[in-house]
KOLDODO-674043 format. One record per residue (C-alpha): z, x, y. Coordinates in steps of 0.02 Angstrom, whole numbers, padded with zeros to 5 digits, always signed. Layout:
ZXY;...
***
This chain:
-00004+00003-00001;-00045+00068+00184;+00033+00031+00331;-00046-00100+00434;-00127+00021+00572;-00208+00123+00456;-00294-00049+00390;-00380-00078+00567;-00530-00026+00575;-00538-00016+00795;-00411+00009+00900;-00415+00195+00892;-00442+00321+01039;-00458+00498+01069;-00322+00612+01025;-00274+00795+01053;-00394+00917+00941;-00430+00756+00805;-00621+00718+00767;-00594+00538+00733;-00597+00496+00928;-00793+00366+00981;-00887+00482+01095;-00927+00417+01265;-01000+00468+01418;-00822+00556+01498;-00715+00540+01328;-00623+00421+01366;-00692+00252+01301;-00597+00181+01183;-00665+00122+01006;-00608-00059+00948;-00499-00100+01086;-00516-00254+01105;-00399-00381+01155;-00415-00500+01014;-00277-00516+00853;-00355-00466+00689;-00253-00520+00511;-00211-00359+00436;-00133-00354+00230;-00056-00501+00281;+00034-00450+00470;-00052-00477+00619;-00081-00315+00738;-00135-00333+00911;-00257-00235+01008;-00256-00144+01171;-00306-00218+01325;-00476-00140+01377;-00469+00029+01451;-00278+00063+01441;-00257+00015+01611;-00173-00141+01623;-00018-00098+01552;+00019+00078+01650;+00088+00052+01816;+00103+00172+01986;+00123+00357+01920;+00243+00377+02074;+00299+00280+02210;+00169+00331+02333;+00015+00432+02327;+00012+00587+02313;-00131+00737+02349;-00189+00751+02165;-00180+00539+02169;-00295+00554+02321;-00405+00684+02239;-00445+00588+02084;-00483+00439+02190;-00629+00544+02286;-00701+00653+02146;-00905+00607+02178;-01013+00533+02053;-01187+00530+02035;-01266+00423+02151;-01416+00415+02009;-01325+00403+01848;-01209+00278+01783;-01040+00267+01864;-00944+00141+01753;-00837+00289+01688;-00799+00356+01845;-00765+00195+01915;-00637+00158+01752;-00565+00334+01806;-00534+00275+01997;-00470+00092+01924;-00342+00199+01788;-00259+00280+01954;-00286+00162+02098;-00192-00015+02005;-00082+00127+01934;-00018+00158+02104;-00038+00011+02159;+00062-00060+02021;+00250-00009+02097;+00301+00085+01952;+00251+00155+01786;+00318+00037+01632;+00351+00098+01458;+00290-00039+01349;+00427+00002+01219;+00580-00037+01323;+00495-00114+01444;+00572-00036+01596;+00522+00064+01730;+00478+00260+01695;+00563+00368+01824;+00495+00521+01924;+00648+00630+01842;+00645+00563+01663;+00555+00655+01514;+00388+00554+01473;+00258+00578+01321;+00076+00517+01354;-00034+00464+01231;-00216+00548+01226;-00304+00407+01168;-00225+00265+01276;-00168+00371+01404;-00019+00246+01406;+00141+00330+01456;+00340+00315+01355;+00492+00377+01387;+00498+00493+01273;+00669+00453+01186;+00588+00304+01165;+00418+00357+01054;+00560+00479+00985;+00622+00339+00902;+00485+00239+00890;+00366+00363+00771;+00539+00391+00684;+00572+00222+00641;+00392+00192+00591;+00387+00324+00476;+00540+00273+00387;+00465+00086+00369;+00305+00128+00303;+00377+00278+00163;+00523+00163+00103;+00402+00026+00071;+00251+00088+00003;+00327+00270-00076;+00418+00281-00248;+00489+00452-00197;+00548+00399-00018;+00526+00514+00108;+00424+00653+00013;+00256+00595+00075;+00189+00646+00271;+00153+00487+00331;+00071+00463+00510;+00144+00356+00640;+00032+00246+00783;+00041+00245+00941;+00109+00079+00989;-00041+00026+01109;-00183+00095+01031;-00132+00112+00867;-00204+00292+00841;-00119+00380+00704;-00019+00544+00735;+00029+00657+00616;+00233+00672+00551;+00223+00861+00639;+00125+00785+00818;+00315+00698+00820;+00321+00744+01027;+00490+00860+01055;+00464+00923+01185;+00431+00849+01379;+00270+00918+01462;+00119+00884+01610;-00003+00777+01589;-00131+00925+01570;+00019+01039+01424;+00015+01182+01543;+00208+01172+01571;+00362+01117+01493;+00475+01006+01588;+00370+01016+01736;+00490+01022+01884;+00495+00845+02014;+00410+00898+02160;+00397+00733+02297;+00215+00797+02355;+00134+00774+02176;+00124+00650+02063;+00273+00612+01950;+00270+00714+01804;+00120+00812+01853;+00130+01009+01857;+00010+01043+02027;-00119+01157+01924;-00291+01136+01874;-00298+01006+01739;-00433+01103+01648;-00481+01001+01503;-00614+00989+01404;-00744+00862+01481;-00775+00760+01315;-00910+00720+01259;-00916+00912+01273;-01023+00979+01413;-00961+01155+01414;-00857+01120+01573;-00674+01097+01616;-00570+00962+01726;-00558+01046+01917;-00446+00905+01965;-00266+00937+01992;-00147+00894+01840;-00170+00694+01826;-00131+00539+01718;-00290+00465+01639;-00440+00511+01574;-00528+00645+01657;-00676+00587+01778;-00854+00641+01707;-00907+00803+01738;-00953+00817+01929;-01037+00988+01906;-01237+01016+01930;-01371+01043+01801;-01543+01069+01796;-01618+00940+01660;-01790+00860+01618;-01810+00682+01540;-01807+00604+01392;-01983+00614+01362;-02006+00788+01419;-02157+00760+01520;-02059+00760+01712;-02006+00927+01762;-01821+00992+01760;-01732+00917+01927;-01548+00948+01960;-01426+00823+01916;-01238+00795+01875;-01197+00842+01720;-01125+00661+01686;-01279+00605+01714;-01392+00731+01661;-01494+00612+01539;-01634+00505+01639;-01778+00418+01632;-01965+00472+01712;-01997+00277+01696;-02186+00341+01634;-02243+00273+01479;-02165+00346+01317;-02331+00380+01223;-02264+00433+01062;-02328+00376+00888;-02234+00224+00809;-02214+00198+00624;-02348+00111+00569;-02449+00260+00624;-02586+00164+00720;-02499+00105+00920;-02406+00200+01031;-02256+00178+01125;-02268+00074+01293;-02117+00056+01335;-02035+00181+01491;-01966+00344+01451;-01816+00312+01350;-01675+00385+01238;-01675+00380+01074;-01790+00312+00947;-01939+00185+00997;-01913+00020+00948;-02018-00040+00813;-02212-00087+00822;-02196-00251+00936;-02388-00307+00884;-02445-00416+00747;-02596-00401+00602;-02627-00472+00447;-02564-00384+00294;-02541-00430+00097;-02390-00423+00009;-02344-00285-00119;-02431-00375-00256;-02584-00424-00160;-02594-00608-00211;-02561-00681-00027;-02590-00611+00159;-02512-00645+00312;-02492-00642+00491;-02332-00522+00522;-02267-00368+00620;-02361-00198+00626;-02159-00142+00624;-02148-00198+00433;-02302-00193+00343;-02228-00190+00166;-02180-00374+00122;-02152-00471-00024;-02222-00645-00089;-02087-00779-00185;-02220-00776-00317;-02216-00733-00502;-02285-00582-00547;-02349-00650-00726;-02448-00497-00773;-02452-00480-00981;-02352-00327-01018;-02421-00195-01145;-02350-00294-01274;-02485-00428-01257;-02368-00552-01309;-02249-00587-01146;-02280-00605-00953;-02197-00496-00828;-02057-00599-00768;-02013-00506-00601;-02082-00584-00422;-02191-00476-00330;-02167-00292-00337;-02224-00121-00322;-02318-00018-00463;-02331-00046-00650;-02243-00199-00743;-02168-00087-00860;-02134-00106-01064;-02068-00260-01154;-01902-00275-01166;-01891-00347-01318;-01974-00195-01391;-01888-00054-01494;-01715-00055-01588;-01594-00200-01554;-01429-00232-01582;-01336-00404-01645;-01247-00501-01544;-01065-00400-01608;-01165-00210-01579;-01126-00173-01745;-01306-00167-01839;-01451-00110-01787;-01632-00202-01797;-01817-00136-01766;-01919-00284-01749;-02056-00357-01664;-02067-00426-01476;-02097-00598-01556;-01936-00612-01677;-01769-00646-01608;-01630-00518-01681;-01529-00607-01835;-01337-00600-01835;-01271-00449-01961;-01138-00598-02049;-00996-00466-02009;-00831-00502-01921;-00838-00506-01726;-00668-00403-01701;-00713-00417-01494;-00548-00418-01400;-00515-00623-01356;-00460-00638-01165;-00282-00624-01210;-00301-00453-01239;-00193-00422-01384;-00295-00496-01517;-00486-00492-01570;-00609-00615-01634;-00612-00671-01830;-00758-00761-01810;-00926-00726-01898;-01065-00631-01786;-01103-00754-01673;-01208-00797-01517;-01157-00833-01364;-00941-00816-01279;-00789-00804-01414;-00683-00947-01423;-00514-00938-01341;-00368-00858-01432;-00251-00994-01533;-00114-00887-01625;+00069-00927-01590;+00168-00787-01527;+00329-00756-01459;+00309-00739-01248;+00406-00679-01102;+00407-00749-00955;+00351-00677-00811;+00508-00607-00742;+00587-00556-00922;+00724-00678-00920;+00677-00808-01046;+00571-00824-01223;+00463-00963-01300;+00351-00976-01443;+00168-01038-01395;+00010-00996-01384;-00069-00854-01347;-00202-00920-01223;-00058-00987-01121;+00048-00891-00978;+00231-00936-01003;+00316-00955-00834;+00502-00998-00823;+00573-01107-00679;+00699-00983-00605;+00680-00937-00436;+00671-00728-00380;+00842-00694-00270;+00774-00542-00223;+00758-00484-00049;+00565-00490+00033;+00510-00325+00133;+00580-00403+00276;+00752-00392+00204;+00794-00549+00300;+00733-00681+00177;+00729-00722-00023;+00572-00707-00138;+00610-00883-00201;+00457-00861-00320;+00453-00961-00472;+00459-00803-00618;+00428-00680-00519;+00392-00519-00600;+00481-00393-00480;+00357-00374-00348;+00382-00480-00236;+00242-00519-00111;+00275-00481+00070;+00347-00612+00192;+00224-00738+00236;+00331-00811+00369;+00315-00776+00559;+00440-00658+00638;+00492-00788+00787;+00597-00634+00877;+00582-00620+01060;+00499-00480+01132;+00560-00364+01256;+00456-00449+01380;+00557-00608+01358;+00412-00722+01372;+00340-00727+01195;+00380-00724+01029;+00327-00596+00892;+00187-00677+00812;+00158-00555+00661;+00248-00595+00485;+00394-00572+00464;+00457-00372+00465;+00579-00243+00464;+00603-00126+00616;+00570-00181+00788;+00431-00259+00833;+00275-00214+00913;+00277-00224+01107;+00203-00377+01183;+00022-00358+01190;-00023-00497+01329;-00025-00438+01512;-00005-00544+01648;-00087-00537+01806;+00012-00556+01989;-00064-00613+02093;-00060-00635+02270;-00045-00804+02368;-00232-00831+02360;-00256-00763+02187;-00413-00657+02251;-00318-00489+02232;-00214-00449+02082;-00112-00314+01989;-00125-00325+01793;+00056-00249+01722;+00133-00290+01544;+00206-00441+01504;+00396-00466+01580;+00379-00338+01714;+00294-00494+01826;+00465-00523+01882;+00498-00354+01955;+00322-00321+02013;+00303-00364+02204;+00135-00448+02228;-00005-00348+02304;-00072-00339+02465;-00216-00456+02487;-00353-00394+02618;-00424-00564+02618;-00377-00698+02771;-00272-00826+02739;-00368-00980+02686;-00227-01109+02709;-00271-01254+02833;-00186-01251+03007;-00045-01350+03012;-00075-01374+03208;-00218-01484+03289;-00331-01328+03301;-00468-01343+03191;-00451-01164+03118;-00301-01040+03137;-00283-00873+03197;-00350-00745+03073;-00224-00667+02956;-00193-00596+02804;-00162-00672+02648;+00016-00693+02628;+00159-00798+02526;+00264-00919+02624;+00234-01029+02772;+00105-00936+02899;+00144-00899+03054;+00179-00982+03209;+00013-01015+03301;-00017-00934+03442;-00181-01003+03499;-00210-01089+03669;-00160-01284+03655;-00333-01330+03743;-00276-01533+03747;-00314-01621+03903;-00164-01660+04013;-00173-01859+04041;-00137-01841+04235;-00251-01711+04280;-00383-01671+04139;-00336-01497+04149;-00356-01401+03965;-00162-01345+03909;-00187-01140+03920;+00010-01144+03844;+00016-01089+03678;+00021-01195+03533;+00177-01314+03528;+00147-01416+03388;+00256-01319+03248;+00384-01276+03372;+00583-01239+03305;+00698-01327+03408;+00874-01313+03379;+00960-01482+03309;+01079-01572+03428;+01226-01718+03392;+01269-01665+03214;+01425-01695+03129;+01556-01630+03241;+01720-01544+03138;+01860-01655+03131;+01980-01509+03156;+02009-01340+03156;+02032-01336+02957;+01843-01383+02934;+01721-01229+02939;+01591-01252+03067;+01417-01273+02999;+01264-01158+03044;+01141-01237+03175;+00990-01319+03104;+00825-01305+03152;+00679-01426+03153;+00500-01409+03176;+00439-01526+03291;+00291-01555+03430;+00326-01536+03589;+00244-01611+03738;+00105-01503+03831;+00212-01404+03988;+00166-01465+04172;-00003-01397+04220;+00003-01233+04310;-00179-01237+04368;-00169-01159+04565;-00238-01294+04675;-00266-01231+04862;-00172-01359+04969;-00128-01332+05163;+00045-01374+05195;+00109-01501+05326;+00085-01400+05481;-00068-01328+05452;+00002-01143+05452;-00065-01091+05273;-00174-01130+05130;-00062-01085+04989;-00123-01091+04786;+00012-01255+04720;+00043-01289+04504;-00088-01449+04486;+00085-01538+04421;+00160-01505+04604;+00006-01534+04706;+00037-01639+04863;+00123-01613+05063;+00248-01464+05056;+00318-01357+05205;+00286-01209+05196;+00480-01157+05270;+00396-01055+05456;+00463-01122+05623;+00328-01261+05668;+00285-01145+05832;+00175-01268+05927;+00201-01272+06109;+00315-01389+06190;+00256-01476+06368;+00353-01372+06448;+00211-01244+06417;+00351-01098+06390;+00439-01144+06222;+00380-01184+06045;+00433-01310+05925;+00587-01237+05813;+00573-01350+05668;+00556-01316+05504;+00352-01335+05449;+00334-01523+05484;+00189-01653+05494;+00099-01693+05656;+00025-01825+05725;-00139-01794+05808;-00149-01868+05992;-00284-01945+06055;-00400-01826+06156;-00310-01694+06104;-00391-01566+05997;-00282-01412+06018;-00211-01346+05853;-00071-01282+05953;-00020-01425+06041;+00151-01519+06005;+00146-01686+05958;+00263-01831+05938;+00385-01763+05805;+00415-01600+05860;+00568-01555+05969;+00578-01583+06170;+00627-01449+06282;+00811-01464+06345;+00837-01294+06410;+00856-01233+06575;+00714-01144+06651;+00713-00956+06572;+00568-00889+06678;+00590-00698+06722;+00655-00695+06913;+00602-00586+07042;+00653-00413+07028;+00826-00405+07123;+00869-00605+07110;+00999-00646+06981;+01027-00839+07021;+00960-00952+06890;+00805-01064+06920;+00887-01212+07001;+00745-01331+06895;+00753-01360+06716;+00622-01287+06602;+00455-01321+06679;+00256-01251+06681;+00191-01153+06838;+00296-01052+06955;+00483-01056+06991;+00536-01096+07200;+00600-00953+07297;+00789-00925+07303;+00880-00980+07466;+01057-00934+07375;+01149-00812+07529;+01174-00648+07451;+01346-00567+07526;+01307-00381+07546;+01377-00221+07610;+01314-00126+07745;+01246+00073+07737;+01429+00118+07783;+01530-00002+07643;+01620-00086+07791;+01549-00214+07831;+01511-00374+07744;+01319-00468+07772;+01255-00617+07725;+01075-00646+07683;+00960-00757+07605;+00908-00694+07428;+00713-00717+07438;+00728-00590+07583;+00805-00465+07488;+00680-00486+07347;+00535-00488+07448;+00576-00349+07587;+00494-00172+07571;+00610-00029+07579;+00642-00021+07774;+00671-00196+07792;+00791-00173+07647;+00873-00025+07784;+00857-00132+07916;+00944-00291+07828;+01080-00180+07762;+01123-00112+07930;+01292-00170+08028;+01222-00086+08198;+01400+00013+08197;+01408+00221+08212;+01425+00290+08026;+01615+00335+07977;+01565+00452+07846;+01615+00633+07886;+01528+00772+07886;+01560+00929+07752;+01626+00990+07893;+01743+00884+07931;+01704+00798+08104;+01611+00591+08103;+01446+00563+08082;+01384+00524+08259;+01231+00412+08194;+01223+00218+08180;+01247+00149+08008;+01122+00202+07912;+01086+00212+07708;+01076+00399+07629;+01168+00537+07676;+01222+00605+07847;+01097+00740+07944;+01197+00902+07941;+01180+00933+08158;+01373+00928+08208;+01367+00981+08396;+01585+00978+08420;+01650+01125+08461;+01771+01225+08332;+01878+01380+08341;+01809+01537+08242;+01956+01676+08224;+01935+01863+08138;+01997+01903+07945;+02173+01933+08030;+02192+01770+08100;+02213+01870+08263;+02048+01846+08386;+01985+01687+08418;+01833+01577+08484;+01760+01406+08505;+01572+01377+08464;+01467+01225+08388;+01518+01185+08218;+01329+01173+08150;+01327+01359+08206;+01483+01406+08115;+01417+01310+07942;+01267+01399+07946;+01341+01572+07960;+01256+01615+08124;+01397+01668+08209;+01565+01774+08152;+01712+01858+08244;+01760+02049+08177;+01939+02114+08183;+01972+02262+08291;+02055+02429+08288;+02228+02320+08342;+02220+02236+08182;+02182+02352+08067;+02347+02463+08121;+02440+02297+08088;+02353+02287+07908;+02412+02471+07884;+02585+02442+07943;+02609+02284+07859;+02553+02371+07700;+02697+02488+07715;+02805+02397+07718;+02768+02336+07550;+02756+02509+07460;+02938+02552+07516;+02981+02384+07467;+02909+02405+07263;+02976+02584+07278;+03171+02534+07293;+03167+02398+07179;+03093+02516+07060;+03231+02640+07089;+03361+02517+07079;+03289+02449+06915;+03302+02626+06845;+03470+02642+06894;+03536+02494+06791;+03426+02528+06607;+03532+02695+06637;+03688+02633+06652;+03666+02518+06529;+03605+02662+06390;+03778+02749+06453;+03877+02580+06383;+03810+02562+06234;+03837+02734+06179;+04004+02736+06220;+04012+02596+06116;+03971+02684+05959;+04072+02815+05978;+04225+02685+05883;+04343+02688+06059;+04479+02544+06064;+04440+02400+06165;+04581+02433+06298;+04498+02602+06329;+04340+02532+06357;+04364+02483+06529;+04418+02655+06594;+04256+02721+06490;+04135+02595+06611;+04050+02699+06743;+04067+02606+06900;+03885+02605+06975;+03931+02588+07163;+03787+02480+07277;+03677+02563+07379;+03658+02482+07572;+03501+02399+07522;+03542+02320+07387;+03713+02235+07463;+03591+02178+07609;+03426+02176+07557;+03402+01969+07577;+03441+01989+07757;+03344+02130+07785;+03184+02050+07725;+03224+01886+07820;+03241+01994+08000;+03066+02093+07946;+02985+01932+07922;+03044+01836+08079;+02999+01995+08164;+02827+01973+08080;+02776+01832+08130;+02834+01846+08331;+02728+01989+08338;+02565+01904+08265;+02604+01758+08389;+02617+01877+08515;+02447+01958+08463;+02347+01768+08458;+02411+01710+08642;+02352+01893+08706;+02165+01882+08650;+02170+01700+08698;
***
C-alpha cells in the first residue's frame, strides 16, 4: 500500500536537484496543480491553487529593494511574458496581503522566525511546523504499510503541492531563499528571510544563465539575457532576443514535406512537428475492396468486411476483417490436443479432435479438488464435495459444499487504520479495509471540515482560498482560508460607485471604501425661492446636528449620556450674492448680501449744507426728500437739522467780540462795541469803538492810543522823557545838566546828560588827588603790619603755655608759670585811633571838594 500523495498523478512541482519537475518557460510551472479534488486510494486529496500564489501572503510588512527589483525586471517585448507576469503576481500579491501565512498552523510568519520554502510551489512554512509535518507523515505511512516498522525510507509530501521529499531532505537548518546563507540575519532594508546577495539560481529549463536578482521569494523570473537566435524554420537571419523568448516565428510558410509525401506544410513558421496533411483524396482500404475519400494524412484504413480468401488448405476461408499481407495457414492444420490436453492427434483440418476417454483432472474453481469427469468439451462443473470449512475470520467451522463460501455472523471489533472506528465487518479475515467514514474534523481555518476519509494524524491544510475584496469587489487579495478575518481589505484604486445620498446627480470622486461616504462638499446649487440665485454653500443635505431635548438625568446618581448626533437636511443659508446698493444719504454705493438688500445707512455724517450756508447736517446718514426746484445733491432737506448755533464766522483781526446776529449767511455787520484801552504810557484809559481799532492802520492806531500828555517814562540816564505820550522806546536825547567828578571824587563839573552818556567828556585826577591816594595807602599798610605783629606775639604766648603744660607742673603753680603779656599802646587804643583817623580823612576830602568848586 502506497501513501495517498504517491498515487496522485498531478500536483507535483520542481524540487532542488530532482528531475521530476515539469519543464516550462522559466522553470516555475507546476504540473497538475489544479484546484479540483481527486479520489485516491479511498481518501480524497486536494490540489494546490494555481501558481502557488494565493496561499502566500506578504514576505514582509513593507516593500524592500529586492522586492521592488523583482517587480521591475524587464520582460521581452516581443516574447511570451506570461511567466514574468506569474513572478510579478507572486511578489506583488505577497507584499499586498500583509503577512505570510503558514498553511500548517494558519498563523502569520514573522520576520524573525525560521522558515522553510518548498522548491515546487514556493510556499513558506514555519521550520518547526514543517519538521513536525514530515515526521508525522513518515510515521503514518510506515505504521500502516510496512511490516518492518520504521526500517524503510518513505518520502513525505509538501502540505500544499504534495511534492515528495526523501527523509534525508527533511529540513533541519534555516537557510535564505537562494540557499547560500544559513540563519540569515534580520535586515529591515531587505526582504524578510533574504540574505541580500545575488540569487544565482539556474533558470529552468536550463539555458546556461543564472538569476541576477537579489535573494528573493518565489520563482525566478524569465531569463533576461540577450542571445542571437534564428526562427523555427531556420530561414530568417539570426536576431538578438531575450533568452527566455529566444524561440520565435518568422511567419513565413514552413515548406517542409508532410508525412503523406506529396504535399508541403503551408502553415506559418512553427515549433515542433508539422500538422497532418489537411487535404482529402480517394484511397483504397488495405484489402482493396473499397475506395473512399479520406484525409491525405491517413492513407491506411480498414473496411468492415471479412477477408474471405481461401486458406492454403483449400477447405476453409480467412475469417479476419480487412487486413494487410497474407492470410496465413489454416488454424485447424497440424497436430491438435484433446480437450483435457493429455492426448495429441494428427487429423485433417476437416475433422474435429475427439475426446481421449481419460479423466479430465483439471483443477476446479475451488482450487483444491480436480474434475472427476471424462475428457469433455466445455467448462467443468462446480465442485460438489462436502468439506469441513472454516469461516473467513477463523472463529467457526461448518461442513458444507466446497463451492459455497462460509461467512459467519461475527462482527470484527478491530480498529481500522484511523484508530477511531471499529471494523464492524462480518467475518473479517483481519485485513480490515480503510475507514470509509468522513473525517469531519474542523480544519485550522475554522471554516471547513476535513472532506477526506477518516485518517490518523493531522488533517491536510484547508485547500480553499478566500478572496478578501474591497467594498466594490473590483480589487481583491487571495489569502488562505481562515486568514480573511485578520487580513485587511486591499486598497482599491477604483472610484466609489455608490449613488449619491444628497440631491446631486453624482457625488465627488473618491476611492472605493467601506462605511458611509464622506460628506458631500459640492456646491448646493439649489435655486433660492426669494431671489432666484443658486445656493453656493457646500452641500448640506446630510449635516450632523447635535440632538437636543433628550432625556434629562433625574439626579446626580444617573450617568449623563453621550451627546447624540443625527443626520438631517439643513435649509439653505441666506443668499450672499453681492448686490450694489446706494445708501439713504447717497454717499456711497456698496455691495450688500442679497438677503439684506434694502435702504440702509452708511453710518456717516449727513454732511449736507444747511440754510445758514455755514454748517452741515450732523445727523447720521438718513433719507432726504427732494425739494421742488432744488437740484443740488448737497442741499439740505426738511429731514436735516436746523442750525441753532450763533454766528461762528471769523471776526476781523483784533476784534474779540462775537457777532450779535445768529448764524447767518453773508458778511457780519461792523462791531460798534466800545473798547477800553490804555495809552502808550499806560497811565490814562481811553474808550474807542472796536471797528475803528480793527480798521485803522499803524499810524491811526498810534494816534488813537495817545493821551496827549508828557511821557512819564525814565530815560536810561534816570531823567524823565520830555516827549508827548508815544509808542515804543523813548528817544535818547536828554539835555539836562549833570555833575561829573573825577575818579577820586575830588574834582566836579556840570555837563549835558547825553554827552556824558556817550563818553564824549571825562575829568581826570590831578596831582593833589594822587598824593591823597598815596597817603591813604600808607595808612592801610601800617595797620596791616601792626595787626600781623600782634598776631605773631599771641601765637608765641600760646606756644609757650602749651610747652609748660607738657612738663607736668601742678595746677597751683600754673599761674606762676604763665607769661604776662603786656598790651601795646596801639592794642589798647586802636579803636579810638581808627575813628579819629576816619573823621580826619572825611573832613579833608570835604575841604578839597569845596576848594575845587
